[in-house]
KOLKE-604986 format. One line per 8 residues: their letters; for each residue x, y, z of C-alpha. Coordinates in Angstrom, 3 decimals, always signed. Example, Ala and Ser with C-alpha at 12.3 -4.5 7.8 and 13.67 -1.06 7.14 Angstrom:
<sites>
as> +12.300:-4.500:+7.800  +13.670:-1.060:+7.140
</sites>
This chain:
<sites>
mltivnaa> -7.332:+17.863:+26.264  -5.508:+20.039:+28.790  -5.790:+20.282:+32.564  -4.558:+23.692:+33.673  -3.745:+25.059:+37.124  -6.033:+28.025:+37.739  -3.229:+30.337:+38.799  -3.537:+34.087:+39.188
igsqwims> -2.145:+36.447:+36.558  -2.189:+39.854:+38.170  -5.723:+40.427:+39.384  -7.280:+37.766:+37.098  -7.390:+33.982:+37.133  -6.153:+32.051:+34.092  -9.576:+30.517:+33.457  -11.058:+33.977:+32.936
yakincmi> -8.880:+34.308:+29.820  -9.492:+30.787:+28.499  -12.927:+31.195:+26.931  -14.772:+29.074:+24.377  -13.452:+29.714:+20.838  -10.359:+31.417:+22.232  -7.154:+30.722:+20.288  -4.434:+28.997:+22.308
riygmwga> -0.830:+28.197:+21.473  +1.355:+25.708:+23.319  +5.126:+26.056:+23.145  +7.929:+23.834:+24.383  +11.636:+24.312:+24.956  +13.935:+21.937:+23.095  +17.436:+21.863:+21.648  +16.494:+24.342:+18.935
grqllfeg> +14.878:+26.689:+21.468  +11.190:+27.511:+21.862  +9.000:+25.751:+19.321  +5.274:+25.762:+18.663  +3.665:+22.450:+19.665  -0.011:+23.210:+19.093  -2.236:+25.990:+17.800  -6.005:+25.787:+17.970
yiwewqyv> -9.319:+26.863:+19.460  -10.950:+26.000:+22.777  -13.948:+23.843:+21.904  -14.952:+22.584:+25.378  -14.422:+24.142:+28.815  -14.956:+22.584:+32.228  -14.457:+23.849:+35.776  -15.242:+21.368:+38.554
sesnkefs> -14.736:+23.120:+41.876  -12.648:+25.821:+43.442  -10.954:+23.346:+45.779  -9.257:+21.606:+42.834  -7.713:+24.884:+41.689  -7.693:+23.652:+38.119  -9.880:+23.518:+35.033  -9.799:+21.498:+31.808
itaydpli> -10.237:+22.425:+28.168  -10.489:+20.498:+24.926  -8.929:+22.302:+21.976  -8.725:+21.499:+18.261  -6.767:+22.960:+15.401  -8.740:+25.022:+12.817  -9.558:+21.885:+10.799  -12.295:+21.107:+13.358
rlqqskdf> -14.498:+23.601:+11.510  -14.107:+21.549:+8.349  -15.235:+18.436:+10.216  -18.359:+20.094:+11.554  -19.408:+22.092:+8.477  -21.253:+20.771:+5.403  -21.573:+22.166:+1.907  -22.445:+21.396:-1.716
kyfsaglt> -19.688:+21.422:-4.332  -19.559:+20.584:-8.034  -16.328:+20.115:-9.982  -16.192:+19.477:-13.708  -13.816:+16.849:-15.070  -10.195:+17.740:-15.726  -9.122:+19.351:-12.448  -5.921:+18.193:-10.777
tsallesi> -5.997:+17.129:-7.135  -4.221:+20.256:-5.893  -6.512:+22.577:-7.902  -9.628:+20.827:-6.612  -8.477:+21.003:-2.997  -7.381:+24.616:-3.413  -10.949:+25.502:-4.408  -12.411:+23.717:-1.370
csdwgitl> -9.952:+25.267:+1.075  -10.227:+28.816:-0.286  -13.981:+28.803:+0.368  -13.219:+28.248:+4.068  -10.256:+30.547:+4.477  -7.770:+27.670:+4.772  -4.367:+28.007:+3.118  -3.414:+24.794:+1.308
dyqwskqi> +0.191:+23.571:+1.278  +0.150:+20.664:-1.197  +3.534:+18.916:-0.951  +2.418:+15.346:-1.699  +4.352:+13.945:-4.659  +1.201:+12.288:-6.025  -1.857:+13.774:-7.705  -4.191:+12.846:-10.543
thqkkvfn> -6.638:+14.466:-12.944  -10.122:+13.850:-11.593  -13.399:+12.983:-13.252  -16.509:+15.070:-12.497  -17.120:+15.227:-8.764  -20.319:+16.157:-6.942  -20.412:+16.561:-3.164  -23.985:+16.726:-1.912
getisdmi> -24.283:+18.029:+1.645  -21.034:+16.417:+2.835  -18.643:+17.724:+5.448  -15.715:+19.728:+4.120  -13.269:+17.275:+5.691  -14.992:+14.369:+3.899  -14.668:+16.218:+0.586  -10.932:+16.586:+1.149
iktldevr> -10.361:+13.026:+2.362  -12.444:+11.447:-0.422  -10.463:+13.408:-3.007  -7.138:+12.341:-1.492  -8.282:+8.726:-1.107  -9.078:+8.642:-4.816  -5.427:+9.495:-5.488  -4.294:+6.911:-2.927
qqtgekyv> -6.449:+4.229:-4.542  -5.042:+4.911:-7.994  -1.395:+5.339:-6.996  -1.128:+3.006:-4.006  +0.746:+5.718:-2.055  -0.258:+7.042:+1.373  -0.411:+10.698:+2.373  -0.120:+12.765:+5.549
lmfkegkl> -2.763:+15.393:+6.308  -2.234:+17.848:+9.164  -2.531:+21.482:+10.173  +0.973:+22.965:+10.403  +2.190:+26.543:+10.661  -1.226:+27.946:+9.810  -1.730:+25.794:+6.720  -3.390:+22.530:+5.707
liddygkn> -0.384:+20.401:+4.802  -0.729:+17.414:+2.434  +2.605:+15.629:+2.263  +4.492:+12.365:+1.834  +5.571:+10.314:+4.832  +9.151:+10.582:+6.060  +10.074:+14.144:+5.105  +11.679:+14.939:+8.491
ndvykftf> +15.413:+15.694:+8.517  +16.107:+14.482:+12.068  +15.367:+10.754:+12.390  +14.932:+9.603:+16.000  +16.037:+6.090:+16.972  +14.301:+4.127:+19.711  +16.058:+1.126:+21.289  +15.207:-1.203:+24.164
entisttd> +16.952:+1.252:+26.528  +14.589:+4.154:+25.734  +11.422:+2.207:+24.857  +8.852:+1.403:+27.547  +6.796:-1.165:+25.610  +5.954:-2.379:+22.094  +2.905:-4.181:+20.703  +2.817:-5.823:+17.261
rlsisnlv> -0.434:-7.383:+15.972  -1.164:-9.145:+12.653  -4.620:-9.818:+11.168  -6.072:-11.003:+7.866  -9.580:-9.732:+8.635  -9.343:-7.053:+5.907  -7.160:-9.040:+3.488  -7.791:-8.929:-0.291
tkvkiigk> -6.018:-11.418:-2.574  -8.139:-11.060:-5.722  -9.963:-8.130:-7.356  -12.675:-8.619:-9.964  -13.401:-5.645:-12.249  -17.089:-5.537:-13.165  -18.517:-3.652:-16.163  -21.755:-1.706:-16.423
adddgrss> -24.921:-3.758:-15.923  -27.266:-4.369:-18.864  -31.016:-3.811:-18.770  -31.515:-7.159:-16.998  -28.983:-6.308:-14.298  -26.213:-8.594:-15.590  -22.645:-7.268:-15.424  -19.656:-8.469:-17.381
vdavedgd> -16.298:-9.344:-15.833  -13.912:-7.022:-17.665  -10.717:-8.059:-15.871  -9.360:-9.940:-12.864  -6.301:-8.877:-10.875  -4.693:-11.577:-8.706  -2.566:-10.965:-5.624  -0.707:-13.284:-3.275
qqygvlqe> -3.172:-16.069:-2.489  -1.156:-18.010:+0.076  -3.924:-17.209:+2.586  -6.670:-18.252:+0.163  -8.971:-16.249:-2.105  -10.501:-13.157:-0.510  -12.141:-11.109:-3.250  -12.964:-7.435:-3.693
ivkhenkk> -14.991:-5.802:-6.497  -14.137:-2.686:-8.530  -16.939:-1.354:-10.721  -15.824:-0.370:-14.220  -18.487:+1.973:-15.542  -18.565:+4.290:-18.552  -17.084:+7.135:-16.531  -14.001:+5.123:-15.660
dlgdakae> -11.356:+3.922:-18.103  -10.469:+0.225:-17.766  -6.850:+1.217:-17.159  -7.941:+3.362:-14.204  -9.999:+0.459:-12.846  -6.996:-1.857:-13.094  -4.815:+0.725:-11.363  -7.384:+0.974:-8.567
aqailker> -7.428:-2.834:-8.275  -3.643:-2.951:-8.038  -3.706:-0.209:-5.408  -6.179:-2.277:-3.353  -3.897:-5.304:-3.594  -0.894:-3.203:-2.598  -2.672:-1.744:+0.422  -4.677:-4.779:+1.560
gkpaetis> -2.887:-7.668:-0.119  -0.961:-8.793:+2.943  -1.844:-9.257:+6.639  -2.602:-5.941:+8.313  -0.058:-5.014:+10.957  -0.887:-2.788:+13.923  +2.137:-1.499:+15.807  +1.993:+0.529:+19.023
vntpdlpf> +5.051:+1.822:+20.881  +5.198:+3.594:+24.252  +8.310:+5.725:+24.888  +9.486:+8.802:+26.799  +7.935:+11.869:+25.231  +9.423:+13.816:+22.341  +6.961:+16.726:+22.173  +7.919:+17.752:+18.635
lrrgykie> +7.487:+14.329:+17.049  +4.498:+14.356:+14.710  +2.415:+12.131:+12.483  +4.257:+11.479:+9.232  +7.740:+11.326:+10.767  +10.168:+8.582:+9.853  +11.826:+6.914:+12.867  +14.102:+3.937:+13.553
maagnllg> +13.233:+1.108:+15.943  +15.422:-1.523:+17.598  +13.186:-2.787:+20.403  +11.061:-5.895:+20.906  +10.556:-7.515:+17.496  +10.691:-4.104:+15.739  +13.874:-3.504:+13.781  +14.336:-0.992:+10.972
qfyvigvs> +12.623:+2.171:+9.778  +8.969:+3.017:+10.411  +6.512:+5.837:+9.748  +4.486:+7.453:+12.539  +0.817:+7.325:+11.538  -0.466:+8.537:+14.901  +0.981:+9.897:+18.147  -0.508:+10.806:+21.525
hnaaakqm> +1.562:+12.965:+23.911  +1.054:+12.765:+27.680  +2.841:+15.745:+29.187  +1.979:+14.785:+32.795  +3.512:+11.305:+32.463  +6.254:+12.567:+30.099  +5.437:+9.715:+27.732  +4.034:+9.301:+24.232
tmtlmrke> +2.308:+6.458:+22.429  +3.022:+6.064:+18.710  +1.139:+4.035:+16.103  +3.556:+2.941:+13.399  +3.692:+1.333:+9.973  +6.740:-0.273:+8.430  +8.647:+1.661:+5.783  +8.557:-0.453:+2.626
</sites>
């Protein structure tokens, strides 16, 4: 969301140019010169009163259309992740830049009246569940980028001198320490236990179920179970850090922390920039 001074440009006011669905680009000056910070479309527009001499807009990158559009898609078995996503994106005029080091060969997939963004995320989450690796999804330089975390060359370091505040929270509310793999039910509704995968049970037994049906190989089911244990097998940590703003820092960046109880390397999984306050708030996860 942007609040903009309604200044005059020649004989026109700025708000007369900023119309719904208008493309906007925001640039910033940094050490490397002018760089693009944001590119997207005006989705909401609000003008309160002339006395304020300002108006506000809410803008989203082009992926907003994928979140608000639904479709039907069928994919036969045997497609790789990148090929499947390429087909989805091409239908909507989105250029795919698949840089993630992980992908799989998918079983038959049917999307029945789902949003385009859900199709993409469900496909990527299937890879994440089988490999146990996380991905970054963002719109960058006119393309839908799917990438690994920590690909940035410049690694910023935040210490107690340049950090405003840190918050570190642990919870076992979503913990899983045991996964039971269940086979296909018989005519009476009974299902066999085909395998059990155990995790670290120092916090007790908290069990999840993976269904092993005819369409899924037992090895794939075990891999999915191990991915669940890798992702949810230890207390969930939520880290939030408030610092002076670095306008070019993005989700997926690797950073270093030496403030509060945070020491070492972390990945940025979310960032909110406040240009007026010249601050940003980052959500982090530890680099394993």
